C-alpha positions in Angstrom: 19.1 -2.0 -79.1 22.0 -4.5 -79.6 20.1 -7.3 -81.3 22.8 -10.0 -81.6 22.7 -9.6 -77.4 19.5 -9.3 -77.6 18.4 -13.0 -79.4 21.8 -14.6 -78.2 20.0 -14.0 -74.6 16.9 -15.3 -75.6 17.9 -18.2 -77.0 20.5 -18.8 -74.0 17.7 -18.5 -71.8 14.9 -20.1 -73.7 17.1 -23.5 -73.8 18.1 -23.0 -70.2 14.7 -23.2 -68.7 13.3 -25.6 -71.0 12.0 -29.0 -68.8 13.1 -27.4 -65.9 11.9 -26.9 -62.4 10.2 -23.7 -62.8 8.7 -25.1 -66.0 7.7 -27.8 -64.5 5.8 -25.6 -61.6 4.2 -23.5 -63.9 2.7 -26.4 -65.3 1.9 -28.2 -62.4 -0.4 -25.3 -61.5 -1.9 -24.2 -65.0 -3.1 -28.0 -64.7 -4.9 -27.5 -60.8 -5.7 -23.6 -61.8 -9.1 -22.6 -63.3 -7.5 -19.4 -65.1 -4.4 -20.3 -66.8 -3.9 -16.7 -68.1 -3.1 -16.1 -64.0 -0.7 -18.6 -63.7 0.8 -17.5 -67.8 1.4 -13.7 -66.1 2.1 -14.4 -62.4 5.3 -16.7 -64.1 5.8 -14.4 -66.9 5.9 -11.6 -64.2 8.0 -13.6 -61.6 10.7 -15.0 -64.5 10.8 -11.1 -65.5 11.1 -10.0 -61.8 14.2 -12.6 -61.6 16.1 -11.7 -64.6 15.5 -8.0 -63.5 17.6 -8.5 -60.6 20.3 -10.7 -62.7 21.1 -7.9 -64.7 21.5 -5.2 -62.3 23.3 -7.4 -59.7 25.8 -9.0 -62.8 25.6 -4.5 -63.6 26.8 -4.2 -60.2 29.4 -7.2 -60.0 30.8 -6.0 -63.3 31.9 -2.7 -61.8 34.8 -4.4 -59.8 35.0 -7.8 -61.3 36.1 -8.4 -65.1 33.6 -10.4 -67.4 36.5 -12.7 -68.2 36.5 -13.7 -64.7 32.2 -13.7 -64.0 32.4 -16.4 -67.0 35.4 -18.5 -65.3 34.2 -17.9 -61.7 30.2 -18.9 -63.3 31.6 -22.2 -65.1 33.5 -23.1 -62.3 30.3 -23.3 -60.4 28.7 -24.9 -62.9 31.0 -28.2 -63.2 31.8 -28.2 -59.4 27.3 -28.6 -58.8 26.8 -31.1 -61.1 30.1 -32.9 -59.6 28.3 -32.5 -55.9 24.9 -34.0 -57.7 26.5 -36.4 -59.5 28.7 -38.2 -56.4 25.5 -37.2 -54.1 24.1 -40.7 -52.4 20.9 -41.0 -53.4 
């Protein structure tokens, strides 16, 4: 296993997930739920499943598009989405 990739991926995803809508949804489910372990296991399994889909999709796309262009496309998409959120009417 490449520990550098593992640790950098963990750090990036951990920081990206802090305070996002998924964490807030999990928080609200835990507050109202009677079984916090069920909430934890359900949310953990959902994150694992969505990550697995992303890894498989990324591996498939990387066969046709270079990683450099994927990063560029992702960067442009984030900038465009950020601009749209900033410019949308309230």
